C-alpha positions in Angstrom: -13.2 16.0 -8.3 -11.9 13.9 -11.2 -11.2 14.7 -14.8 -10.5 12.3 -17.7 -7.6 12.1 -20.1 -8.3 11.3 -23.7 -7.3 7.7 -23.2 -10.0 7.4 -20.6 -7.7 7.1 -17.5 -8.2 9.4 -14.5 -6.0 11.9 -12.8 -6.8 14.0 -9.8 -7.8 17.7 -10.3 -5.5 19.0 -7.5 -2.4 16.9 -7.1 -0.6 16.7 -3.8 2.9 18.3 -4.1 5.9 16.4 -2.9 7.9 17.9 -0.1 10.9 19.8 -1.6 14.3 19.0 -0.2 14.9 22.6 0.8 11.5 23.2 2.5 11.6 24.5 6.0 10.6 22.2 8.8 7.3 22.8 10.6 8.6 20.9 13.7 11.2 22.2 16.2 14.8 21.0 15.8 14.8 19.3 19.2 12.0 17.3 20.9 10.8 17.8 24.4 11.2 15.0 26.9 8.0 13.0 27.4 6.6 10.6 30.0 4.0 8.2 28.6 2.4 7.2 31.8 0.1 4.1 32.2 0.8 2.3 28.9 0.5 -1.5 28.6 1.9 -4.0 26.1 0.2 -6.4 23.7 -0.8 -9.4 25.9 0.5 -7.7 29.1 -1.8 -5.4 31.1 0.9 -4.2 33.5 1.0 -0.4 33.4 4.3 1.2 32.7 5.8 4.6 32.1 8.0 5.2 29.1 10.4 8.1 29.4 11.5 9.6 26.0 14.3 12.2 25.6 16.4 13.4 22.6 14.6 11.0 20.2 15.3 7.9 22.2 13.6 5.7 24.8 15.5 6.7 27.9 13.9 4.4 30.5 10.9 2.1 31.1 9.7 2.0 34.6 6.6 1.0 36.7 3.7 3.5 36.3 3.7 4.5 39.9 7.4 5.3 40.0 8.4 9.0 40.1 10.3 10.8 37.3 11.8 14.3 36.9 9.3 17.2 36.6 11.0 18.4 33.4 9.1 15.6 31.5 5.9 16.5 29.7 3.3 14.0 30.9 1.1 12.2 28.5 -1.6 10.3 30.3 -1.8 7.0 28.5 -3.8 4.8 30.9 -5.7 2.2 28.9 -3.5 2.6 25.8 -1.4 -0.2 24.3 2.1 0.6 23.2 3.9 -1.0 20.3 7.0 -0.2 18.4 5.9 1.7 15.3 5.3 -0.6 12.3 7.6 -0.6 9.2 6.2 -0.8 5.7 8.8 -3.0 4.0 7.9 -2.1 0.4 5.9 0.9 -0.7 5.5 3.1 -3.8 4.3 6.0 -1.7 6.6 9.1 -1.9 8.6 7.5 -4.6 9.4 9.1 -8.0 10.9 6.9 -10.7 12.6 8.7 -13.5 12.3 7.0 -17.0 15.7 5.6 -17.9 17.7 7.2 -20.8 17.6 4.4 -23.4 20.2 5.5 -26.0 23.6 6.0 -24.4 25.9 5.4 -27.3 26.5 7.2 -30.6 24.2 6.1 -33.4 25.2 3.1 -35.4 26.7 3.9 -38.8 24.3 1.9 -41.0 26.6 2.2 -44.0 29.5 0.5 -42.3 30.5 -3.1 -42.7 29.2 -5.9 -40.5 30.0 -5.2 -36.8 31.7 -7.9 -34.8 30.7 -6.4 -31.4 27.4 -5.4 -29.9 26.3 -1.9 -28.9 25.7 -2.0 -25.2 23.7 1.3 -25.3 20.0 0.3 -25.4 19.3 0.8 -21.7 15.5 1.0 -21.8 14.2 0.0 -18.4 17.7 0.0 -16.9 18.8 2.7 -14.4 20.4 1.1 -11.3 22.1 4.4 -10.6 18.8 6.2 -9.7 18.6 6.9 -6.0 15.1 7.4 -4.5 16.8 9.3 -1.6 17.5 12.2 -4.0 13.9 12.4 -5.3 11.4 10.9 -2.8 9.7 12.4 0.2 6.3 12.2 2.0 4.0 15.2 2.0 2.0 16.1 5.1 -1.1 14.1 4.1 0.9 11.0 3.3 2.9 11.3 6.6 -0.3 11.6 8.5 -2.0 8.7 6.8 0.9 6.3 7.6 1.3 7.5 11.2 -2.5 7.2 11.8 -2.2 3.5 10.7 0.6 2.8 13.1 3.6 3.0 10.7 6.7 5.0 11.7 8.7 4.3 8.6 8.3 3.0 5.1 10.6 1.8 2.4 10.0 4.1 -0.6 10.9 2.0 -3.6 11.3 3.0 -7.2 9.3 0.6 -9.4 8.0 -0.2 -12.9 11.4 -0.7 -14.5 13.7 -3.7 -15.1 16.2 -2.1 -12.7 14.6 1.0 -11.2 17.3 2.1 -8.8 17.7 2.1 -5.0 15.1 2.6 -2.3 15.1 4.9 0.7 13.8 4.3 4.2 11.6 7.3 5.2 10.3 8.2 8.7 6.6 9.1 8.6 6.8 12.6 10.1 6.1 15.9 8.4 9.6 17.2 7.9 12.0 18.1 5.2 13.4 15.3 3.1 16.7 15.4 4.8 15.0 14.8 8.2 12.6 12.1 6.9 15.5 10.1 5.4 16.5 7.3 7.8 18.6 5.3 5.4 19.5 5.9 1.8 20.2 3.2 -0.9 18.7 0.4 1.1 18.0 -2.1 -1.7 18.1 -2.3 -5.5 14.7 -2.9 -7.1 13.7 -4.8 -10.3 10.6 -5.9 -12.2 9.7 -7.5 -15.5 8.6 -4.1 -16.8 10.0 -1.2 -18.8 8.3 2.0 -19.7 8.5 3.7 -23.1 8.0 2.4 -26.6 10.1 -0.1 -28.5 12.3 -3.0 -27.4 12.1 -4.6 -24.9 8.3 -5.0 -24.5 7.8 -8.7 -23.9 8.8 -11.1 -21.1 11.4 -12.8 -23.4 12.9 -9.4 -24.3 12.9 -8.3 -20.6 14.9 -11.4 -19.7 17.3 -10.8 -22.6 17.7 -7.1 -21.6 18.6 -8.0 -18.0 21.0 -10.8 -19.0 22.8 -8.5 -21.5 23.1 -5.8 -18.9 24.4 -8.1 -16.2 27.0 -9.5 -18.7 28.0 -5.9 -19.5 28.4 -5.3 -15.8 30.6 -8.4 -15.4 32.7 -7.2 -18.3 32.9 -3.7 -16.7 34.1 -5.2 -13.4 36.8 -7.1 -15.3 37.9 -3.9 -17.1 38.0 -1.9 -13.9 40.1 -4.6 -12.1 42.6 -4.7 -15.0 42.8 -1.0 -15.2 43.4 -0.5 -11.5 46.0 -3.3 -11.5 47.9 -1.8 -14.4 47.3 -4.8 -16.6 46.8 -4.7 -20.4 43.3 -3.9 -21.7 41.0 -1.1 -22.8 40.2 1.7 -20.4 36.8 1.2 -18.8 34.2 3.7 -19.9 32.7 6.1 -17.4 29.2 4.4 -17.1 27.2 5.2 -13.9 24.7 2.4 -14.6 27.4 -0.3 -14.9 29.2 1.1 -11.9 25.9 1.1 -9.8 25.4 -2.5 -10.8 28.7 -3.6 -9.4 27.2 -3.8 -5.8 24.6 -6.2 -7.3 27.2 -8.3 -9.0 29.3 -8.8 -5.9 26.3 -9.4 -3.6 26.9 -6.3 -1.6 23.3 -5.0 -2.2 20.2 -7.1 -2.3 17.9 -6.9 -5.4 14.2 -6.9 -4.5 12.3 -8.4 -7.4 8.6 -7.8 -8.1 7.0 -11.2 -8.7 3.4 -12.3 -8.1 3.3 -15.6 -9.9 5.4 -18.6 -9.0 6.8 -18.7 -12.5 8.2 -15.2 -12.1 9.7 -16.2 -8.8 11.5 -19.1 -10.6 12.7 -16.7 -13.3 14.3 -14.3 -10.8 15.9 -17.2 -9.0 17.3 -18.4 -12.3 18.8 -15.0 -13.0 20.2 -14.9 -9.5 21.9 -18.2 -10.0 23.4 -17.2 -13.3 24.9 -14.0 -12.2 25.5 -14.6 -8.4 22.8 -12.1 -7.2 21.3 -11.9 -3.8 17.5 -11.4 -4.2 14.3 -11.0 -2.3 10.7 -11.2 -3.7 8.2 -8.3 -3.5 4.5 -8.9 -4.1 4.4 -12.7 -3.6 0.7 -13.3 -4.3 1.4 -16.9 -5.4 4.8 -17.2 -3.8 3.4 -20.0 -1.5 3.6 -22.3 -4.5 7.5 -22.0 -4.3 7.6 -21.9 -0.5 10.1 -24.9 -0.2 12.5 -23.5 -2.7 12.4 -20.0 -1.2 13.1 -21.5 2.2 15.9 -23.6 0.9 17.5 -20.7 -0.8 16.9 -18.3 2.2 15.1 -15.8 -0.1 12.9 -13.3 1.9 9.5 -12.3 0.7 7.7 -9.0 1.1 4.0 -9.7 0.8 1.8 -6.9 -0.4 -1.2 -9.0 0.5 -3.0 -8.2 -2.8 -5.7 -10.9 -2.8 -8.4 -8.9 -4.6 -11.8 -8.4 -3.1 -12.9 -11.2 -0.7 -15.0 -13.9 -2.4 -18.2 -14.9 -0.6 -17.9 -18.4 0.9 -20.8 -20.5 -0.6 -20.5 -23.0 2.2 -21.8 -20.4 4.7 -24.5 -19.3 2.3 -25.5 -22.9 1.7 -26.1 -23.3 5.5 -28.1 -20.1 5.7 -30.2 -20.9 2.7 -30.9 -24.4 4.0 -32.2 -22.8 7.3 -34.3 -20.3 5.3 -35.7 -23.1 3.1 -36.8 -25.1 6.2 -38.5 -22.1 7.7 -40.3 -21.4 4.4 -41.5 -25.0 4.2 -42.9 -24.8 7.7 -44.8 -21.6 6.8 -45.9 -22.8 3.4 -49.4 -21.7 2.3 -52.1 -24.2 1.4 -52.1 -25.3 -2.3 -55.2 -23.4 -3.2 -53.4 -20.1 -2.1 -50.0 -20.9 -3.5 -48.2 -18.5 -5.9 -48.2 -21.1 -8.7 -51.9 -20.4 -9.3 -51.5 -16.6 -9.2 -51.5 -15.4 -12.8 -49.6 -12.2 -11.8 -46.5 -14.1 -10.8 -43.6 -13.6 -13.2 -42.1 -17.0 -14.0 -39.1 -15.4 -15.8 -37.3 -15.0 -12.5 -36.9 -18.8 -12.3 -34.5 -18.7 -15.2 -32.0 -16.1 -13.8 -28.5 -17.6 -14.1 -26.7 -18.5 -10.9 -23.2 -19.9 -10.7 -23.0 -23.5 -9.7 -21.9 -24.2 -6.1 -18.7 -25.8 -7.3 -17.7 -22.7 -9.3 -18.3 -20.5 -6.3 -16.4 -22.8 -4.0 -13.4 -22.9 -6.4 -13.2 -19.1 -6.5 -13.4 -18.9 -2.7 -10.7 -21.6 -2.3 -8.4 -19.7 -4.7 -8.9 -16.5 -2.7 -8.1 -18.3 0.5 -4.9 -19.8 -1.0 -3.7 -16.2 -1.7 -4.7 -15.0 1.7 -3.0 -17.8 3.4 0.3 -17.4 1.5 1.9 -15.7 4.5 1.1 -18.6 6.8 2.3 -21.2 4.3 5.6 -19.3 3.7 6.2 -18.8 7.4 5.6 -22.4 8.2 8.0 -23.4 5.5 10.7 -21.2 7.1 10.7 -18.3 4.7 11.4 -14.8 6.2 8.2 -12.9 5.5 7.6 -9.1 5.8 4.7 -6.9 4.8 4.5 -3.9 2.4 1.7 -1.8 1.0 3.1 -1.7 -2.6 0.8 0.7 -4.5 -1.9 0.7 -1.8 -2.5 2.8 1.3 -1.2 2.2 4.9 -4.8 1.6 6.1 -5.2 -1.2 3.4 -2.1 -2.9 4.6 -3.1 -2.8 8.3 -6.6 -4.1 7.4 -5.1 -7.0 5.5 -2.7 -7.9 8.3 -5.6 -7.9 10.6 -7.4 -10.3 8.2 -4.4 -12.6 8.4 -4.5 -12.7 12.2 -8.2 -13.3 12.1 -7.6 -16.2 9.7 -5.2 -17.8 12.2 -1.7 -16.2 11.8 -0.3 -15.8 15.3 -0.3 -12.2 16.6 3.3 -12.5 17.7 4.5 -13.5 14.2 2.5 -10.6 12.6 3.9 -8.1 15.1 7.5 -9.3 14.6 7.1 -9.1 10.8 5.9 -5.5 11.1 8.5 -4.4 13.7 11.8 -5.9 14.9 12.4 -8.4 12.0 11.6 -5.7 9.4 14.0 -3.3 11.1 16.7 -5.9 11.1 16.2 -6.7 7.4 16.4 -3.0 6.5 19.5 -2.4 8.5 18.0 -0.2 11.3 17.7 -2.6 14.3 18.6 0.0 17.0 16.5 2.8 15.6 13.2 1.0 14.9 11.3 -2.1 15.8 11.7 -2.4 19.6 10.5 -1.0 22.9 13.6 -1.0 25.1 15.9 1.6 26.6 18.3 3.0 24.1 16.1 2.3 21.1 14.8 5.1 18.9 11.6 6.8 20.0 9.4 5.3 17.3 6.3 3.9 18.9 2.5 4.0 18.6 -0.1 4.1 21.3 -3.3 2.3 20.4 -6.8 2.3 22.0 -6.6 -1.5 22.1 -4.8 -4.5 20.6 -3.5 -3.2 17.2 -4.9 -6.3 15.4 -8.4 -5.8 16.7 -10.7 -4.3 14.1 -11.8 -1.4 16.3 -8.4 -0.4 17.6 -7.2 3.0 16.6 -4.1 5.1 16.9 -4.3 7.8 19.6 -0.6 8.9 19.6 2.2 8.4 17.1 5.7 9.1 18.2 8.4 9.4 15.5 11.9 10.5 16.3 10.5 11.6 19.7 7.9 14.0 18.1 4.4 13.3 19.3 1.4 13.5 17.1 -2.1 13.1 18.5 -5.2 11.7 16.7 -8.8 11.9 17.7 -10.3 8.4 18.3 -13.3 7.7 16.2 -16.2 6.3 18.1 -19.3 4.4 17.1 -21.5 7.3 18.0 -24.7 7.7 16.0 -25.1 10.4 13.3 -25.6 13.9 14.7 -29.0 15.4 14.5 -29.8 16.6 11.0 -27.2 14.5 9.2 -28.9 12.7 6.4 -27.0 11.2 3.5 -30.1 9.6 1.8 -30.4 10.7 -1.8 -28.2 11.5 -4.7 -25.1 13.8 -4.4 -23.0 15.7 -6.8 -19.3 15.5 -5.8 -16.7 17.9 -7.3 -13.3 19.3 -6.7 -13.7 23.0 -5.9 -10.1 23.8 -6.8 -10.5 22.5 -10.4 -12.9 24.2 -12.9 -12.7 21.4 -15.4 -13.0 18.5 -13.0 -15.6 15.8 -13.8 -18.4 14.9 -11.3 -19.1 11.8 -9.3 -22.8 11.2 -8.6 -23.3 9.2 -5.4 -26.7 7.6 -4.7 -26.6 6.8 -0.9 -28.7 5.1 1.7 -27.9 5.6 5.4 -29.5 3.6 8.2 -30.1 4.8 11.7 -26.7 3.6 12.9 -24.9 5.6 10.3 -23.9 2.8 8.0 -23.9 4.0 4.4 -24.3 1.9 1.2 -24.9 3.0 -2.4 -23.7 3.4 -5.9 -21.5 5.8 -7.8 -21.6 7.1 -11.4 -18.7 9.0 -12.9 -20.1 11.8 -15.1 -18.1 13.4 -17.9 -18.5 15.6 -20.9 -21.4 17.7 -19.6 -23.2 14.8 -18.0 -22.4 11.7 -19.9 -21.9 8.6 -17.8 -18.5 6.9 -18.1 -18.3 4.4 -15.2 -20.3 2.9 -12.3 -19.3 1.4 -9.0 -20.2 0.9 -5.4 -20.0 3.0 -2.2 -19.7 2.0 1.4 -19.0 4.0 4.6 -20.0 5.3 7.9 -21.3 8.5 9.6 -20.1 9.2 13.1 -21.5 12.4 14.6 -20.9 14.9 11.9 -17.9 13.0 10.4 -18.5 11.3 7.0 -16.3 8.5 5.8 -16.9 6.9 2.4 -15.1 4.4 0.2 -15.9 4.5 -3.5 -14.7 1.9 -6.1 -15.3 1.5 -9.8 -13.5 0.4 -12.9 -12.7 2.8 -15.8 -11.6 1.1 -19.1 -9.8 -1.7 -17.3 -8.3 0.5 -14.5 -9.5 -0.1 -10.9 -10.1 3.2 -9.2 -10.5 3.6 -5.4 -11.5 6.8 -3.7 -11.4 7.3 0.1 -13.4 10.3 1.2 -13.2 11.9 4.7 -15.4 14.9 5.3 -17.7 16.8 7.6 -21.4 17.4 7.4 -22.2 21.1 7.0 -25.9 22.2 6.7 -27.2 20.2 3.7 -23.9 18.8 2.3 -20.5 17.6 3.3 -16.9 18.6 2.4 -13.4 17.2 3.0 -10.5 15.4 1.4 -10.5 12.6 -1.1 -7.6 10.2 -1.7 -7.7 8.6 -5.1 -5.8 5.4 -5.8 -5.2 4.1 -9.3 -2.3 2.4 -11.1 -0.2 2.3 -8.0 -0.6 6.0 -7.4 -2.1 7.9 -4.4 -3.2 11.5 -5.0 -5.2 13.9 -2.8 -7.7 16.6 -3.6 -10.5 18.4 -1.8 -14.2 17.7 -2.5 -17.6 19.2 -2.0 -20.8 17.2 -2.1 -24.1 18.9 -2.7 -27.5 17.2 -2.9 -29.2 16.7 -6.3 -32.9 17.4 -6.3 -35.0 14.3 -6.9 -36.4 15.4 -10.2 -32.8 15.9 -11.5 -31.5 12.6 -10.1 -34.4 10.7 -11.6 -34.2 12.4 -15.0 -30.5 12.9 -15.3 -28.3 15.9 -14.6 -26.8 18.1 -17.2 
């Protein structure tokens, strides 16, 4: 399923292709009127009927009230309706073109000393790039976001000092022109620049941005003089400087990637110097600048990237204390104790274990990052949620973690719906369940913030998509994942293999390890596997690190005879790519002795 590059990084064997702008739609041009009968609200069990027509919510009425027979009835008794969520900052569907660095004629090195500076080194700078002209969601990505309750996402160019403008995409399988809700929503920036040479350090990034912003100010002055007929040189035709004018006059917001509090302060300093309006994206440690962000009314889009949860040693300490007391009560007589047994290996006593204080410090640091949303909200900062380079399901899971940790459900729901819609300039199209609003809503099997709640129906632009609810049913008869499995991409002859060693209990819970095999069987990376088997459906999550790059693979397949097949979504370096996979069992003698 995976193959390696010479530098050791991974790419997927069969890449998902972006939807082309001219691709024909698979959905009809007009939606049918629907009646969603029997739905309830979060925190309100009163059944209602929602009438949808022409992509809008036409009416909401009591469930027992009659409606015209022309409506297609969707029996939704027991389902909870919410406005579809909005992902306020995502790399999904986005393509970021590398800026053209050299935009002037070469310097004459034989000329005398120059008294002016060449403005042409534009590495990392391309504010004229429009994601609306290059970004779209393919069918798999559209399904993944809809199945997690998201009706739209802000597809943002990234990885450059000034990467261009984002586009708000609806999460339905359609041509780009029909997915696009709003083009050129925000400008986006980061302390990053691709390509070799200057700039490549933080100091250089700051200098590059300041020089460009000063060039933009000068361009604005030249344009004003030229249009007024005043003396001065003719302004050059420069799309990048022209695109920056909306930043300089505060018309367009600049969304700045910043995880550390220091980077937050750096962006605020640039904003003060050049009169920019900014927001922060990422915000892992933004809580440290909560008061300043609130005072300056700077919004924060949290990607909720806390890293893997750190075990709480305080809970373990209580459990171990109880176990110790139980062991002391059942302690054997001295003459039968293990200390007198010559076969006991005393070396185990010297295994290193981190001190309690170190474990506690790591846990508290993780909790600080997790609780950043609460701290920012309490300080009065406008907070939204975005997936960044992760999946929609990851974002939903993390928001549920916030609610479990104490964030009010109402606040989390508003941040995902109406407040996000207001911020992105689509308040009447998204974010609310009321007559006249756009028909962008989701029907859940329960409260959307409950761990077991699933999406049964996703309605986007009035188009209805149904999903099968996953149950906690036991594995079907004959399904057995115990053992070692060879996983490959059947569509790629040169793909490398993953070897999964799995253990499945009677309830279908799967645990295990993974090895990435390359070059005819050599091992390149190891990691962990977790998952679940429901009936004949197999769901696995694989994670490992390859030469400093974290790799995550989500596998969804179906058991067939003595193996399972399906689709794998690979996540690495802020990219999501999809391929097929086939898993076949490795005989025990090969798994023990190695496979060639």
